[in-house]
C-alpha positions as CSV (number, residue, x, y, z in Angstrom):
1,M,71.7,38.6,-88.5
2,K,68.7,40.4,-89.8
3,W,70.1,41.5,-93.2
4,K,68.4,38.9,-95.5
5,G,64.8,40.1,-95.2
6,E,65.5,43.7,-94.4
7,Q,67.1,46.5,-96.5
8,I,70.0,47.2,-94.1
9,P,73.3,47.7,-96.0
10,K,75.9,45.0,-95.3
11,T,78.6,47.2,-93.9
12,W,81.1,46.6,-91.2
13,I,79.6,49.2,-88.9
14,N,76.1,47.7,-89.3
15,F,77.6,44.3,-88.5
16,I,79.2,45.6,-85.3
17,R,76.0,47.3,-84.2
18,E,74.0,44.1,-84.8
19,F,76.7,42.0,-83.0
20,N,76.7,44.4,-80.0
21,T,72.9,44.4,-79.8
22,K,72.9,40.6,-79.8
23,Y,75.7,39.9,-77.3
24,F,75.9,43.0,-75.0
25,S,73.3,44.6,-72.9
26,P,72.5,48.3,-73.6
27,L,74.1,49.2,-70.3
28,I,77.4,47.6,-71.2
29,Q,77.3,49.1,-74.7
30,E,76.8,52.6,-73.2
31,K,79.5,52.1,-70.6
32,R,82.0,51.0,-73.3
33,E,81.0,53.9,-75.6
34,D,81.6,56.3,-72.7
35,E,84.9,54.7,-72.0
36,F,85.9,55.1,-75.7
37,I,84.9,58.8,-75.6
38,R,87.1,59.4,-72.5
39,F,90.0,57.2,-73.8
40,H,93.4,58.8,-74.2
41,Q,97.0,57.4,-74.5
42,D,98.5,58.6,-71.2
43,T,101.6,56.5,-70.6
44,Q,100.6,53.6,-72.8
45,S,102.9,52.5,-75.6
46,I,101.5,52.8,-79.1
47,V,100.9,49.1,-79.2
48,E,99.0,49.1,-76.0
49,Y,97.0,52.2,-77.1
50,E,96.1,50.5,-80.4
51,I,94.9,47.3,-78.6
52,Q,92.7,49.3,-76.3
53,F,91.5,51.6,-79.0
54,T,90.5,48.6,-81.2
55,R,88.7,46.9,-78.2
56,L,86.7,50.0,-77.5
57,F,86.1,51.2,-81.1
58,K,83.5,48.5,-81.7
59,F,81.2,50.2,-79.2
60,A,81.3,53.6,-80.9
61,P,82.1,53.0,-84.6
62,E,80.1,56.0,-85.7
63,L,82.5,58.3,-83.8
64,V,85.5,57.3,-86.0
65,V,85.8,58.4,-89.6
66,I,87.3,55.7,-91.8
67,E,88.1,56.5,-95.4
């Protein structure tokens, strides 16, 4: 990761962004972010929804407010 020499705060969201940049092409990242934006529960159970949400969340962490 680039954090040692640069002044990027060590946050979970910055880690996710850096990880995605390193391991996923921009096209895949954009596709997953779009999938996250359009994501809804439908007939999934809560557990299934949570699993899918967690999988997609890492591609759009700035869209979710965590306090």
